[in-house]
C-alpha positions as CSV (number, residue, x, y, z in Angstrom):
1,M,30.8,106.8,172.3
2,K,31.9,105.2,175.8
3,Q,34.7,103.0,174.1
4,L,35.9,105.7,171.9
5,H,36.4,108.0,175.4
6,E,38.1,104.9,176.7
7,H,40.4,104.7,173.7
8,A,41.2,108.6,174.1
9,R,42.0,108.3,178.1
10,T,44.3,105.2,177.4
11,M,46.2,107.2,174.6
12,I,46.7,109.9,176.9
13,S,48.4,107.9,179.7
14,T,50.5,106.2,176.9
15,I,51.6,109.6,174.9
16,I,52.8,110.6,178.1
17,A,54.5,107.5,179.5
18,D,56.2,107.3,176.1
19,N,57.7,110.8,176.3
20,L,59.1,110.8,179.9
21,P,63.0,111.4,179.8
22,Q,64.7,108.9,181.7
23,K,65.6,106.5,178.7
24,S,66.9,109.4,176.6
25,V,68.6,111.3,179.2
26,E,70.3,108.0,180.1
27,S,71.3,106.8,176.6
28,T,72.9,110.5,176.3
29,L,75.0,109.9,179.5
30,K,76.1,106.7,178.4
31,A,77.8,108.1,175.3
32,Q,80.0,110.4,177.3
33,D,83.2,110.1,179.4
34,F,83.1,111.5,182.9
35,T,86.8,110.0,183.5
36,N,88.8,112.6,185.7
37,T,86.0,115.2,185.6
38,K,83.9,116.6,188.5
39,V,80.1,116.9,187.6
40,Y,78.1,119.6,188.9
41,I,74.1,119.5,187.9
42,I,72.2,122.1,187.2
43,A,68.5,121.7,186.2
44,I,65.7,124.1,185.4
45,G,62.3,123.7,183.9
46,K,59.1,121.5,184.6
47,A,60.8,118.2,183.9
48,A,63.8,119.3,185.9
49,W,63.2,116.9,188.9
50,T,62.8,113.4,186.4
51,M,65.8,114.5,184.4
52,T,68.1,115.2,187.5
53,K,67.1,111.8,189.4
54,T,68.2,110.0,186.1
55,A,71.4,111.4,186.1
56,S,71.9,111.2,189.7
57,D,71.0,107.4,189.7
58,Y,73.3,107.0,186.6
59,L,76.2,109.1,187.8
60,G,76.2,108.3,191.5
61,N,79.3,109.6,193.4
62,K,80.7,111.2,190.3
63,V,78.3,113.9,191.0
64,E,80.0,116.7,193.4
65,K,76.8,118.7,193.7
66,G,73.5,119.6,192.3
67,I,70.9,122.6,192.0
68,L,67.6,122.0,190.7
69,I,64.8,124.1,190.0
70,T,61.2,123.3,189.0
71,K,57.6,124.8,189.1
72,Y,55.9,124.1,192.5
73,G,54.7,120.8,192.7
74,H,57.1,119.2,190.2
75,S,59.5,118.1,192.7
76,N,59.2,114.2,194.0
77,G,61.5,113.9,196.5
78,K,65.2,114.1,197.7
79,I,68.1,113.7,195.4
80,P,71.4,112.9,196.9
81,K,73.7,115.9,196.9
82,V,70.9,118.0,195.0
83,E,69.4,121.2,196.4
84,I,65.9,121.3,195.1
85,Y,63.9,124.5,194.9
86,E,60.4,125.1,193.9
87,A,59.6,128.4,192.3
88,G,56.9,130.1,190.1
89,H,55.6,129.5,186.8
90,P,54.8,131.1,184.2
91,T,56.1,134.3,186.1
92,P,59.2,134.2,188.5
93,D,59.0,134.9,192.0
94,E,61.4,135.3,195.0
95,N,62.1,131.9,195.1
96,T,63.2,132.1,191.4
97,V,65.5,134.6,192.3
98,K,66.8,132.7,195.6
99,A,67.3,129.7,193.6
100,T,69.1,131.3,190.5
101,K,71.4,133.1,192.8
102,A,72.4,129.8,194.4
103,V,73.2,128.5,190.7
104,L,75.4,131.2,190.2
105,A,77.5,131.3,193.3
106,L,78.0,127.3,192.3
107,A,78.9,128.8,188.5
108,E,81.2,131.4,189.2
109,N,83.5,129.2,191.1
110,L,84.2,126.4,188.5
111,N,87.5,125.5,187.2
112,A,88.7,124.0,183.9
113,N,88.4,120.5,185.2
114,D,84.6,120.9,186.5
115,L,81.4,119.8,184.2
116,V,78.3,121.4,184.4
117,L,75.3,118.7,183.4
118,F,73.0,121.3,182.5
119,L,69.6,119.9,182.3
120,V,67.1,122.3,180.4
121,S,63.0,121.6,180.1
122,G,60.1,123.6,179.2
123,G,59.3,126.1,181.8
124,G,63.1,127.1,182.6
125,S,62.7,130.3,181.2
126,A,60.6,131.7,184.0
127,L,62.1,129.2,186.6
128,F,65.8,130.2,186.2
129,E,66.1,134.3,186.4
130,A,68.5,136.9,187.5
131,P,67.3,140.3,186.1
132,Q,69.5,142.8,185.2
133,D,70.8,145.8,186.9
134,G,67.9,148.2,187.4
135,I,65.1,145.7,186.5
136,S,63.0,144.4,189.3
137,L,61.2,140.9,189.6
138,E,58.0,142.6,189.6
139,D,58.9,144.3,186.0
140,M,60.0,140.8,184.9
141,A,56.4,139.4,185.9
142,K,54.6,142.3,184.6
143,I,56.5,142.2,181.3
144,T,55.7,138.1,180.9
145,N,52.2,138.5,182.0
146,D,51.8,141.4,179.3
147,L,53.2,139.3,176.7
148,L,51.0,136.1,177.4
149,A,47.8,138.4,177.6
150,S,48.7,140.0,174.3
151,G,48.9,136.3,172.7
152,A,52.7,136.4,171.9
153,D,54.0,133.1,171.3
154,I,56.7,131.4,173.3
155,T,59.4,132.5,171.1
156,E,58.4,136.2,170.9
157,I,58.3,136.0,175.0
158,N,61.7,134.5,174.9
159,T,63.2,137.1,172.7
160,I,62.2,139.9,175.2
161,R,62.9,138.1,178.2
162,K,66.6,137.2,177.7
163,R,67.5,140.5,177.3
164,L,66.4,141.8,180.5
165,S,68.2,138.8,182.1
166,K,71.9,138.1,183.4
167,V,71.6,134.3,182.6
168,K,69.5,133.9,179.7
169,G,70.6,134.2,175.8
170,G,74.0,132.3,176.3
171,R,75.0,134.4,179.3
172,F,75.0,131.5,181.7
173,A,77.4,129.7,179.6
174,D,79.9,132.6,179.7
175,I,79.3,132.7,183.6
176,C,80.4,129.1,183.8
177,K,83.7,129.5,182.1
178,P,86.5,128.0,182.2
179,A,84.3,125.2,183.1
180,S,82.5,123.0,180.4
181,I,79.0,122.3,179.8
182,L,77.1,119.2,178.8
183,S,73.5,120.4,178.1
184,I,70.6,117.9,177.7
185,V,67.8,119.7,176.4
186,L,64.0,118.3,176.5
187,S,62.4,120.7,173.8
188,D,59.1,122.4,174.3
189,V,59.8,124.9,171.4
190,L,58.6,124.3,168.0
191,G,61.7,123.8,165.7
192,D,63.8,122.9,168.8
193,R,65.6,126.3,168.6
194,L,68.2,125.9,171.3
195,D,68.2,129.9,171.8
196,I,64.7,129.9,172.7
197,I,64.1,126.6,174.8
198,A,64.4,128.1,178.5
199,S,65.4,131.2,176.6
200,G,69.0,129.7,175.6
201,P,71.0,130.0,178.9
202,A,73.6,128.1,177.5
203,A,73.0,128.5,173.6
204,P,74.5,131.3,171.1
205,D,71.5,134.0,170.7
206,K,70.2,134.1,167.2
207,T,67.8,136.8,167.8
208,T,68.9,140.5,167.5
209,K,67.8,143.9,168.9
210,E,65.9,144.7,165.8
211,E,63.7,141.6,166.5
212,T,63.3,142.6,169.7
213,L,62.0,145.9,169.0
214,R,59.8,144.8,166.3
215,I,58.0,142.7,168.9
216,I,57.6,145.5,171.2
217,E,56.2,147.4,168.6
218,K,53.8,144.6,167.7
219,Y,52.1,144.3,171.0
220,G,52.4,148.0,172.0
221,L,54.4,146.9,174.9
222,K,55.6,150.0,177.3
223,F,59.1,149.8,178.7
224,T,61.0,152.3,180.8
225,Q,64.1,153.9,179.7
226,S,66.4,151.7,182.2
227,Q,64.6,148.5,180.4
228,M,65.2,149.8,177.0
229,E,68.9,150.2,177.6
230,H,69.2,146.6,178.0
231,I,66.8,145.7,175.1
232,H,69.5,147.6,172.9
233,K,72.4,145.5,174.4
234,E,73.6,142.5,172.2
235,T,73.6,139.2,173.9
236,P,76.1,136.4,173.1
237,K,76.3,135.2,169.7
238,S,78.7,132.2,170.5
239,T,79.5,129.6,173.2
240,N,82.6,127.4,173.0
241,N,82.5,125.5,176.1
242,V,78.7,123.8,175.4
243,K,78.0,120.3,174.0
244,T,74.4,120.0,173.3
245,F,72.0,117.4,172.9
246,V,68.1,117.6,172.2
247,T,66.5,114.5,173.7
248,G,62.7,115.1,173.1
249,S,60.4,117.1,171.1
250,V,56.8,117.7,169.8
251,R,57.5,115.5,166.8
252,S,58.0,112.4,169.2
253,L,54.8,113.4,170.7
254,C,53.0,113.0,167.8
255,E,54.6,110.0,166.6
256,S,53.7,108.2,170.2
257,A,50.0,109.4,169.5
258,A,50.1,107.5,166.0
259,V,51.6,104.4,167.4
260,C,48.9,104.2,170.2
261,A,46.1,105.0,167.9
262,K,47.5,102.6,165.3
263,S,47.4,99.8,168.1
264,F,43.7,100.2,168.8
265,G,43.1,100.0,165.2
266,F,42.6,103.6,164.1
267,N,44.4,104.7,160.9
268,P,46.9,107.5,162.5
269,Y,47.3,110.8,160.5
270,I,49.8,113.2,161.7
271,L,48.7,116.7,160.1
272,T,51.5,118.8,161.5
273,S,53.9,119.1,164.6
274,S,54.1,122.7,164.2
275,L,50.9,124.1,165.2
276,N,51.0,127.8,166.2
277,C,47.7,129.7,166.1
278,E,45.4,130.8,168.4
279,A,44.0,128.2,170.4
280,S,40.4,128.5,169.6
281,Q,41.0,128.7,165.9
282,A,43.0,125.5,166.0
283,G,39.6,123.9,167.8
284,K,37.8,125.0,164.9
285,F,39.8,123.9,162.4
286,L,40.5,120.3,164.0
287,A,36.8,120.2,164.3
288,A,36.0,121.1,160.6
289,I,38.5,118.2,159.6
290,A,36.5,115.7,161.7
291,R,33.2,116.7,160.6
292,D,34.1,116.4,157.1
293,T,35.7,113.0,157.5
294,Q,32.6,111.7,159.4
295,E,30.7,112.9,156.6
296,G,32.9,111.3,154.2
297,H,34.4,114.4,152.4
298,T,38.0,114.0,153.3
299,H,40.4,111.4,152.1
300,F,41.3,110.1,155.7
301,Q,40.1,106.3,156.1
302,K,37.8,105.6,159.4
303,P,38.4,104.4,161.8
304,C,41.4,107.4,161.9
305,A,43.0,109.4,164.5
306,I,43.9,113.0,163.1
307,I,46.8,114.1,164.8
308,A,48.3,117.8,165.2
309,G,51.1,119.0,167.5
310,G,52.5,122.1,168.6
311,E,51.7,125.3,171.0
312,T,48.9,127.6,170.6
313,V,48.1,130.6,172.1
314,V,45.3,132.3,174.2
315,R,44.5,136.0,173.6
316,V,43.0,137.0,176.7
317,T,39.9,138.9,176.5
318,G,37.8,137.8,179.5
319,D,38.5,137.2,183.0
320,G,37.6,133.3,183.4
321,K,39.9,130.1,184.0
322,G,41.6,128.0,181.5
323,G,44.7,127.2,179.3
324,R,45.3,126.7,175.7
325,N,44.6,123.1,175.2
326,Q,41.2,123.4,177.3
327,E,40.4,126.3,174.7
328,L,41.1,124.5,171.8
329,A,39.1,121.3,173.1
330,L,35.9,123.6,174.0
331,A,36.3,125.4,170.7
332,A,36.2,122.1,168.9
333,A,33.1,121.1,170.7
334,A,31.4,123.7,169.0
335,G,32.2,122.5,165.7
336,I,31.4,119.1,166.1
337,A,28.1,119.5,168.0
338,G,25.9,117.0,166.9
339,I,28.0,114.5,165.3
340,K,28.4,110.9,166.4
341,D,31.4,108.8,167.1
342,V,34.0,111.4,167.1
343,V,36.1,112.2,170.2
344,I,38.9,115.3,170.5
345,F,41.4,115.9,172.8
346,S,44.3,118.3,173.7
347,L,46.7,117.7,175.8
348,G,49.7,119.4,177.3
349,S,52.2,117.1,178.1
350,D,53.8,119.0,181.3
351,G,50.4,118.0,183.2
352,T,49.4,122.0,183.5
353,D,47.5,123.6,181.3
354,G,47.8,127.5,181.9
355,P,47.3,128.4,185.5
356,T,45.4,125.4,186.6
357,D,45.3,121.8,187.5
358,A,44.1,120.5,184.3
359,A,46.6,118.8,181.5
360,G,43.8,119.9,178.7
361,G,40.3,119.1,177.7
362,I,38.2,116.2,175.9
363,V,34.8,116.7,174.0
364,D,32.7,114.9,171.7
365,G,29.5,115.7,169.6
366,D,27.4,115.8,172.8
367,T,29.2,118.2,175.0
368,C,27.3,121.4,173.4
369,A,24.1,119.8,174.4
370,K,25.4,118.8,177.8
371,L,26.5,122.5,178.5
372,A,23.1,123.9,177.1
373,G,21.5,121.4,179.5
374,Q,23.0,123.4,182.4
375,E,22.1,126.5,180.8
376,I,25.6,127.3,179.9
377,N,26.2,129.4,176.6
378,I,29.5,127.8,174.9
379,D,30.1,131.0,172.9
380,F,30.0,133.2,176.2
381,V,32.3,130.7,178.1
382,L,34.9,130.7,175.1
383,G,34.8,134.6,175.0
384,N,35.3,135.1,178.7
385,N,38.4,132.5,178.3
386,D,36.6,130.3,180.9
387,S,37.2,126.9,179.0
388,Y,38.2,125.2,182.5
389,N,34.8,126.0,184.2
390,G,33.0,124.8,181.0
391,L,34.7,121.6,180.7
392,K,34.5,120.9,184.3
393,A,30.6,121.2,184.1
394,V,30.5,118.1,181.4
395,D,33.3,116.1,183.2
396,G,35.9,117.1,180.0
397,L,38.6,118.2,182.0
398,I,42.0,116.0,181.6
399,I,43.5,115.8,185.0
400,T,47.1,114.0,185.1
401,G,49.1,116.1,187.8
402,P,52.5,116.9,186.8
403,T,54.0,114.2,184.3
404,G,57.6,114.9,184.6
405,T,58.2,115.9,181.1
406,N,57.6,118.6,179.0
407,V,57.5,118.4,175.2
408,N,54.6,120.7,173.8
409,D,51.0,120.1,173.1
410,V,49.4,117.5,170.9
411,S,45.5,117.3,170.0
412,V,44.0,114.4,168.7
413,A,40.4,113.7,166.9
414,L,39.3,110.2,167.1
415,I,36.6,109.0,164.6
416,I,35.0,106.2,163.9
């Protein structure tokens, strides 16, 4: 079992390293012509610092100015000509508004010979925000928190947020005119929908007023009259000054896991790169497959690595501490209790799972027994959404720190 855990920990490091954005950003820039163009870098998201540093190193003196907005703790030092802001995530704060105002002041004074290099990664929706008139920052935070607690997925959350924002849903592209935008996107959204990643500041919006109203009804959300007026306004449906490249996604995360597993002698099987359900249910499902495989009831050939990528959700019913990957892992632990030679881990590629310092969790067939030995009831922990403390008690947390990338989550069952 010790060797299985060592393989898992090495896989985690390798998967993250394989999906850092430096190579993809530089290769995209090499294919562009920046002759006689003033370049302004605007970067938003959890991977903003890494992407900006790569662009700055490549472009050098071609960069006139840059503004970078990332999550607290995700900056890694100064970058020439770039103003660096750290702000709130998953809900915007005063620094979010301050940073976004700086971006808008720059964007509103561009001309036709200017190029905005717009570097976008997951988390950008919370980090890049200017609420519509009549809507406060507190309103935006409450709406986001209500959606997160209800179990809404990222597509539903961003569909709502973009209508209450001056910069989302294609509106930032309009503000930058007559300048052109070269957008390089690191996707954390299933299907890589440009209008959903960071709520699509420079992408034509595919969502409609009718969809937005259905989401509000689905989760029983309450909005003021002023907020509803903005909900009913349509967003831009075309952008003619933007060229976009998607340079990373959850599929590449799964493929990295498969290549790494194979190098250790495991037969890799990618179940899906579109996992989208409640985290606890995903954990139970992955555990059921692992159990059946270990008992010889599937067609997967041992030793094997069963891989699923995507983004689950957590429906908050308790007052504990955790994140979707930790909850998935702990739910899986219950399903493989007593089963030997199985390790399951679930990882958020950005290194921060929910409002915690953990990237995810790792469990095996002994996890439940270890918890019970400390008089910790796994069902109670899961019901209280306290996966962080449950995993911490059995050394089951994955701690990476901010990774510099963000391409969704990957869950892996290693079976020998």
